MARVEXLUM-698228 format. One line per field, with one value per residue (C-alpha): x, y, z. Coordinates in Angstrom, 1 decimal. Layout:
<fimars>
c1 = X, ...
c2 = Y, ...
c3 = Z, ...
</fimars>
This chain:
<fimars>
c1 = 195.5, 195.3, 196.6, 196.2, 198.3, 196.7, 199.1, 199.1, 199.0, 201.1, 203.9, 204.1, 203.3, 205.1, 203.2, 200.3, 199.8, 196.2, 194.9, 193.0, 195.1, 194.0, 193.8, 194.8, 195.4, 196.4, 200.0, 202.0, 199.7, 200.1, 198.3, 195.5, 196.2, 193.9, 191.8, 191.3, 190.2, 187.4, 186.6, 186.5, 185.6, 183.1, 180.8, 177.5, 175.7, 176.9, 175.6, 172.9, 170.3, 172.0, 175.4, 173.9, 174.4, 178.2, 179.3, 181.0, 180.6, 182.6, 180.8, 181.3, 179.3, 178.6, 179.2, 175.6, 174.4, 175.1, 172.3, 169.8, 170.7, 170.7, 173.2, 172.5, 172.8, 171.7, 168.5, 167.5, 164.5, 164.3, 164.8, 168.3, 170.1, 172.9, 175.6, 178.5, 181.1, 184.7, 188.1, 190.9, 194.8, 197.5, 199.4, 197.9, 197.6, 193.8, 191.1, 188.2, 187.9, 185.9, 183.8, 183.6, 187.3, 188.8, 191.1, 191.3, 189.8, 191.8, 189.7, 186.3, 182.5, 180.0, 177.1, 174.5, 171.5, 172.9, 171.3, 172.6, 174.8, 172.0, 170.0, 172.8, 171.4, 168.6, 171.1, 171.3, 174.3, 176.4, 177.5, 180.7, 181.6, 185.2, 185.0, 188.9, 191.1, 193.1, 192.6, 191.5, 192.1, 189.4, 190.3, 187.7, 187.9, 186.2, 184.5, 181.0, 180.2, 177.8, 180.7, 183.1, 180.7, 180.9, 184.5, 184.2, 183.1, 179.6, 179.0, 175.3, 176.9, 179.1, 178.3, 178.9, 182.0, 183.4, 182.8, 184.7, 187.6, 188.0, 187.7, 190.5, 192.7, 192.2, 191.8, 194.4, 194.3, 195.1, 192.4, 191.8, 191.5, 191.2, 192.6, 190.4, 191.4, 188.8, 189.5, 187.7, 184.0, 183.9, 181.6, 181.6, 178.5, 178.4, 177.0, 179.8, 177.6, 178.4, 181.9, 184.9, 186.5, 188.6, 190.1, 193.0, 194.0, 196.5, 200.0, 201.5, 197.9, 197.2, 193.7, 190.3, 186.7, 184.3, 180.5, 178.5, 174.9, 172.9, 170.0, 168.9, 170.7, 170.1, 171.1, 168.5
c2 = 86.0, 83.4, 83.0, 80.5, 82.2, 84.5, 86.5, 88.9, 92.5, 93.8, 91.1, 91.2, 94.8, 98.0, 101.0, 99.1, 100.7, 101.6, 98.0, 96.0, 93.5, 90.3, 91.7, 89.3, 89.9, 87.4, 87.2, 85.2, 85.7, 83.6, 83.1, 80.6, 77.1, 75.8, 73.6, 76.6, 79.0, 76.4, 76.0, 79.8, 81.6, 81.7, 83.9, 85.4, 83.0, 80.1, 81.5, 79.4, 80.5, 78.4, 80.2, 83.6, 83.2, 82.7, 84.6, 87.8, 89.3, 91.9, 93.9, 97.3, 100.3, 103.5, 106.8, 107.7, 104.5, 106.1, 108.7, 106.2, 103.3, 101.1, 98.4, 96.2, 93.1, 93.1, 94.4, 94.6, 92.8, 95.4, 99.1, 100.1, 102.0, 104.3, 104.5, 107.1, 107.2, 106.8, 107.9, 105.5, 105.9, 103.5, 103.8, 101.1, 97.2, 97.6, 100.1, 99.2, 101.1, 100.2, 103.3, 102.7, 102.2, 104.0, 101.0, 99.0, 95.7, 93.6, 90.7, 91.0, 90.3, 93.1, 93.5, 96.0, 93.7, 91.9, 88.4, 85.5, 83.0, 80.7, 83.6, 85.4, 84.2, 86.7, 89.6, 92.2, 92.0, 94.8, 96.7, 98.8, 100.8, 102.0, 105.6, 105.8, 107.3, 104.4, 100.6, 98.7, 95.2, 93.1, 90.3, 87.5, 84.7, 81.5, 80.1, 81.3, 82.2, 79.2, 76.8, 78.6, 78.1, 74.2, 74.6, 77.0, 76.0, 77.2, 79.4, 80.2, 82.1, 84.2, 87.2, 86.1, 88.6, 86.7, 83.3, 84.6, 85.9, 82.6, 80.6, 82.5, 82.4, 78.7, 77.1, 74.2, 74.1, 77.0, 79.2, 80.1, 83.7, 85.6, 88.9, 90.5, 93.5, 96.3, 98.9, 102.5, 102.3, 98.6, 97.2, 94.2, 92.6, 90.1, 89.1, 90.7, 89.7, 86.1, 86.2, 87.7, 90.3, 93.6, 95.8, 98.1, 100.7, 99.2, 100.3, 103.1, 104.4, 107.7, 107.2, 105.6, 106.7, 103.8, 104.1, 101.6, 100.3, 97.8, 95.6, 92.2, 92.2, 89.4, 88.8, 90.0
c3 = 61.9, 64.6, 68.1, 70.8, 73.4, 75.8, 78.1, 81.0, 79.7, 82.7, 82.0, 78.2, 77.0, 77.9, 79.3, 80.7, 84.2, 83.2, 82.9, 85.5, 87.3, 85.5, 82.0, 79.2, 75.5, 72.6, 71.5, 69.0, 65.9, 62.8, 59.6, 59.6, 58.2, 55.6, 58.0, 60.3, 57.4, 56.7, 60.4, 61.4, 58.3, 55.6, 53.6, 54.6, 52.3, 54.2, 57.4, 59.0, 61.6, 64.2, 63.4, 64.0, 67.8, 67.4, 64.1, 63.8, 60.3, 58.5, 55.9, 54.0, 55.4, 53.7, 55.7, 55.3, 57.1, 60.4, 59.7, 58.2, 60.4, 57.2, 57.8, 54.9, 54.6, 58.2, 59.8, 63.5, 64.8, 67.7, 67.9, 67.3, 70.1, 69.0, 71.5, 72.0, 69.2, 70.3, 68.9, 69.8, 69.2, 68.3, 71.4, 73.3, 72.8, 73.3, 73.8, 75.9, 79.3, 82.3, 82.8, 86.6, 87.3, 84.4, 83.8, 80.4, 80.4, 77.9, 76.6, 78.1, 77.8, 77.4, 79.6, 78.2, 78.7, 81.7, 81.2, 83.1, 81.3, 80.2, 78.8, 77.0, 73.8, 74.1, 74.3, 71.5, 69.3, 68.4, 65.0, 65.2, 62.3, 61.7, 60.3, 60.3, 59.3, 60.8, 60.5, 63.6, 64.8, 66.4, 68.8, 69.2, 71.4, 69.6, 72.8, 73.7, 77.3, 77.7, 76.7, 79.1, 81.9, 81.6, 82.8, 85.7, 89.3, 90.4, 87.3, 88.5, 91.4, 89.2, 86.9, 83.2, 83.0, 86.0, 84.3, 81.2, 83.4, 85.3, 82.1, 80.5, 83.8, 84.5, 81.1, 80.8, 77.1, 74.6, 73.8, 70.1, 69.3, 65.9, 64.9, 62.3, 60.2, 60.1, 57.5, 57.4, 56.2, 57.3, 60.1, 62.1, 63.8, 66.6, 70.0, 72.1, 75.3, 74.4, 72.7, 74.7, 72.5, 72.4, 69.7, 69.1, 66.4, 64.1, 64.9, 62.8, 62.2, 64.1, 65.3, 64.3, 65.1, 66.0, 65.9, 67.9, 67.6, 69.6, 68.2, 67.3, 64.1, 61.7, 58.1, 55.6
</fimars>
């Protein structure tokens, strides 16, 4: 599904007192048109090395992969870091929480490696496995942080997360965002330090457990 409308969480969703004040989420989703399908989606076989900085890929992931750290058809060029698993519920429009404030972030940029904007291409990307039982939705803004920085005043003086927030807040044109369905025993891989994102558990599903891994994952 596709959206080019980002809205304030507080103004457009009920029961959102636990969000940061400037939290935004996509709204008004629709099916992708044929030209958009060609522009934004493709198979792994079509993925070029140049694409690997910007892509997010969905692929099946067997349950034993978590123990063996075998995420075929991807491998990591660096040691894989195993992050804490999380269990999320379908009673919120998004799930990511700021560990410092305890507030939900809405659309955001990760900062595990904390590179500046121009060095973010060096960051590790992340594999997230949905172990169910519920389905998840992944939100993905289709503008990398380096492109966002071109439209923000004095980006070198800002943390990349601030650059992303200001771009989303001030952008005059509509911002494209995908909503990707992630079923149980399906993983996604992408550079969440360069691509603004969030996720939620699909409505009417009780909960979903996510498992998270950091590495320099590339297609085998």
